C-alpha positions in Angstrom: -39.1 2.9 -2.0 -39.8 -0.5 -2.5 -37.1 -0.7 -5.2 -34.6 0.7 -3.0 -35.8 -2.2 0.1 -35.2 -4.8 -2.9 -31.8 -3.8 -4.0 -30.8 -3.0 -0.2 -31.4 -6.9 0.5 -30.4 -8.1 -2.5 -26.4 -6.9 -2.3 -25.7 -9.1 0.5 -26.7 -12.2 -1.2 -25.5 -11.3 -4.3 -22.0 -11.0 -2.6 -22.1 -13.5 -0.6 -22.9 -16.0 -3.7 -20.4 -14.2 -6.1 -17.1 -13.7 -4.3 -15.3 -12.5 -7.0 -17.4 -9.5 -6.7 -15.9 -8.5 -3.2 -12.5 -9.6 -4.0 -13.0 -6.6 -6.8 -14.6 -4.2 -4.2 -10.8 -4.5 -2.7 -8.6 -4.0 -5.1 -11.0 -1.7 -7.5 -8.8 -2.5 -10.4 -11.6 -2.0 -12.7 -11.5 1.7 -11.7 -10.2 4.9 -13.6 -9.7 7.9 -13.3 -10.5 9.6 -15.2 -11.2 7.2 -17.6 -9.4 8.1 -21.1 -6.0 8.1 -18.9 -2.8 6.7 -20.4 -0.8 5.4 -18.3 2.2 5.2 -20.7 2.2 8.8 -20.9 3.0 10.2 -17.0 3.8 13.4 -18.6 0.3 13.8 -19.1 -0.9 13.6 -15.3 1.9 16.4 -14.8 4.6 13.9 -13.5 7.3 15.6 -14.9 10.6 13.2 -15.0 9.2 10.3 -14.7 9.9 7.2 -17.5 7.2 5.0 -18.3 8.6 0.8 -18.6 7.1 -2.9 -18.2 8.9 -5.7 -16.4 7.3 -9.3 -17.0 7.9 -11.1 -13.8 6.7 -14.2 -15.5 5.2 -15.7 -19.0 2.0 -13.5 -19.7 2.3 -11.1 -16.7 3.3 -7.8 -17.4 4.0 -5.1 -14.8 3.6 -1.5 -15.8 6.4 0.6 -13.6 7.0 4.4 -13.4 10.0 5.5 -12.3 10.5 9.3 -11.0 13.7 11.0 -9.7 14.0 15.0 -8.8 14.5 17.2 -11.4 17.8 17.9 -11.1 19.0 14.6 -10.9 17.0 13.8 -13.9 19.1 16.6 -15.6 22.2 14.3 -14.5 20.9 11.0 -15.4 20.4 11.7 -19.0 22.3 8.9 -21.2 23.0 7.1 -18.3 22.4 3.9 -16.8 21.5 2.5 -13.6 21.2 5.7 -12.1 18.2 5.4 -9.3 19.8 7.0 -6.4 17.1 8.9 -4.7 14.7 8.1 -6.8 11.2 6.2 -6.2 9.4 3.8 -8.4 4.9 2.8 -8.3 3.1 0.8 -10.2 1.2 1.9 -13.6 -0.5 0.0 -16.3 -0.4 -3.6 -15.0 -2.0 -7.1 -16.6 -3.7 -9.5 -14.8 -6.4 -10.1 -12.4 -5.1 -8.7 -8.7 -4.5 -11.2 -5.8 -3.2 -10.8 -2.7 -0.5 -13.4 -3.5 0.0 -12.3 -7.2 0.8 -8.8 -5.5 2.9 -9.8 -3.3 5.0 -12.1 -5.5 5.0 -9.0 -8.0 6.3 -6.7 -5.4 9.3 -9.1 -4.5 10.0 -9.3 -7.9 10.5 -5.5 -8.5 12.2 -5.4 -5.4 14.8 -7.7 -6.3 14.8 -5.8 -9.8 15.9 -3.1 -8.4 18.1 -4.0 -5.8 19.8 -6.0 -8.6 20.3 -1.9 -10.5 21.8 -0.1 -7.3 25.3 -0.7 -5.6 25.6 -1.9 -2.2 25.6 1.1 -0.1 23.0 2.3 -1.7 20.1 2.6 0.6 16.8 1.1 -0.4 13.0 2.0 1.7 10.0 0.0 0.8 6.8 2.8 1.6 2.7 1.7 1.4 -0.3 3.9 0.9 -3.7 2.1 2.1 -3.9 -1.1 0.8 -0.4 -1.0 -0.2 0.5 -0.9 3.7 -0.7 -4.5 3.3 1.3 -5.2 0.6 4.5 -3.7 1.9 3.9 -5.7 5.2 3.5 -9.2 3.3 6.8 -7.7 0.8 9.3 -7.3 3.7 8.2 -10.3 6.0 9.4 -12.3 2.9 12.6 -10.3 3.0 13.1 -10.8 6.8 12.9 -14.4 6.4 15.0 -15.1 3.6 17.6 -12.6 5.8 17.5 -9.6 3.5 15.4 -7.0 5.0 15.5 -3.4 3.4 16.7 -0.3 5.0 13.5 0.8 6.6 9.6 0.1 6.0 7.2 3.3 5.9 3.5 3.2 6.3 0.8 5.7 5.6 -2.7 5.5 6.3 -2.3 1.8 7.3 -4.2 -0.6 8.7 -4.2 -3.8 10.7 -6.2 -6.5 8.5 -8.1 -6.4 5.8 -11.4 -7.6 7.6 -10.8 -5.1 10.4 -10.6 -2.4 8.0 -13.4 -3.6 5.6 -15.5 -3.0 9.0 -14.4 0.4 9.2 -14.9 1.4 5.9 -17.6 4.1 5.1 -19.2 2.0 2.3 -19.9 -0.8 5.2 -21.8 1.8 6.8 -25.1 0.9 5.3 -24.3 -2.8 6.2 -22.6 -2.7 9.3 -25.2 -3.6 11.9 -27.0 -6.1 9.7 -27.4 -9.2 11.5 -24.8 -11.8 9.8 -22.7 -8.7 8.2 -19.5 -11.2 8.7 -20.9 -14.4 7.1 -22.3 -11.8 4.3 -19.3 -9.7 3.1 -16.1 -10.2 5.3 -16.1 -14.3 4.9 -16.8 -13.1 1.5 -12.9 -11.7 1.7 -12.0 -15.1 3.1 -13.0 -16.5 0.7 -10.8 -14.8 -1.8 -7.8 -15.8 0.3 -7.7 -11.9 1.1 -6.1 -11.2 4.1 -3.4 -8.5 4.1 -2.7 -9.3 7.7 -0.1 -6.1 8.8 -0.6 -6.9 12.5 0.7 -10.4 12.2 3.6 -9.4 9.8 4.9 -6.9 12.1 5.9 -9.9 14.3 8.1 -11.3 11.6 9.6 -8.1 10.5 13.2 -6.8 11.6 13.8 -3.3 10.3 12.9 0.7 11.2 9.6 1.3 11.1 7.3 4.4 10.2 4.1 4.8 10.5 2.0 7.9 9.5 -1.7 8.5 9.7 -4.2 11.2 9.3 -6.7 11.7 12.2 -9.4 12.6 9.8 -9.0 9.9 7.2 -11.7 9.4 6.3 -11.3 6.0 4.7 -8.8 3.9 7.0 -9.8 4.6 10.4 -7.0 6.6 12.6 -7.5 4.0 15.3 -6.3 1.5 13.1 -3.2 3.1 12.2 -2.6 3.6 15.7 -3.4 0.0 16.5 -1.3 -1.3 14.8 2.1 1.0 15.7 0.9 -0.6 19.7 1.4 -4.2 18.0 4.8 -3.3 16.2 5.8 -1.3 19.5 5.8 -4.7 21.2 6.7 -7.1 18.7 9.5 -8.9 19.8 11.4 -9.2 15.9 10.8 -5.3 15.8 13.2 -5.2 19.7 16.3 -3.0 18.7 15.2 -1.2 15.6 13.1 2.1 15.5 9.1 1.9 15.2 7.6 5.7 15.6 4.0 6.8 14.7 3.4 10.3 13.2 0.0 11.5 13.2 -1.1 14.6 11.4 -3.9 16.7 13.3 -7.5 16.5 11.4 -6.8 20.6 11.3 -4.8 20.2 8.6 -7.8 18.3 6.9 -4.7 16.2 5.1 -7.4 12.9 5.5 -6.2 9.6 3.2 -4.1 10.5 0.6 -3.0 14.3 1.3 -0.3 13.7 3.8 2.5 14.3 1.0 1.3 17.6 1.3 3.0 18.2 5.0 5.5 20.4 4.6 7.0 19.1 7.5 7.1 15.3 5.3 10.8 15.9 4.3 12.1 17.0 8.1 10.2 13.9 9.1 11.4 11.6 6.7 14.7 13.0 7.2 15.2 12.4 11.2 13.9 8.7 11.0 15.8 7.9 8.5 19.2 9.5 9.6 17.9 8.0 13.6 17.2 4.2 12.6 20.6 2.7 11.7 
């Protein structure tokens, strides 16, 4: 018990004295599950019809990308260049230490690269999940600032800003009511220039917005997604654009990362995208 008490008391001071530890806890880039996964081989993870490729936004930085297309399009696209219609891109095996600014710049690079592969008639949507919703709103804000918004923004399990998310995260439960919690933990996040302020970004975004959130989300609390939606609904920059919030009841047990299992999701997306133009 004494050793547990020593560890409990020591952790806040270690985080405060070494802010880089807090950054690692936010990005979790050192975690690889399963550990021996080979990100160069998406087929090993059951991701059929998926290409692995690498892009270099700047010298010394490598972005690993997975490009996935539906099965019927995979057959049609074999041997064809530039056939990206109805495809999906995600990050995989990348170099460097993550930061909010770096991730946003990489996302912008990816967007511009992909836009260059498409013709002007092809729709392009930005979809972010969890921490990726912060990157997504950062990206879309920059796109809107330069006058080239995407066709729509989809946020799955989003939060308002990283401080509110950290305060609500299950990992903070044992320290949440400790005097000086903000000073020990949340200020350490700020010291790393990590904000992911989606609540501010929605006031600078001008494209259709869809928010998906499960009521039993145990990582990003449901109330943060609902709060972000209410802010977006009042945003002047989003006035005239469709803003929709879709909750998933706790009885479905989708929690933080299983919304994709919803049989209604294709219809939700189809209805939203078909009426958002």
